C-alpha positions, 0 to 999 in steps of 0.5 A: 477547498481540498479533499480531506484524506481518509483516516486510514490508508487504502492499503489498511482498508484492503488488508481488512477486507481481505482478512474478512473475506478469507475468514468468511470464505471456505475456498479462498482460491476460487473467489475472484473478488478476493483475487482482485482485492489482493491485486489492488493491495499489491498495486498500492504496495508497489506505489508506496514503495516506488514513492519511497524510492523516488524520494530517496533518489531525489534527496541524493547525497544531500541526505548523507551529507546532512546525516554526517554533519 
């Protein structure tokens, strides 16, 4: 039996965590935990964008042909 996906994506969770950390913290530049959260968020965004690009390239000219038909 496969694992169930979370209701919200990792990207959304990380954005919420970053928002709460920045409001709680007086000096966000010096917080190493906040910095690591931002790094994880950027990594997730890169993964998502790369996946979109891979799917777009895999579709190739088929997507263009079906759109014009």
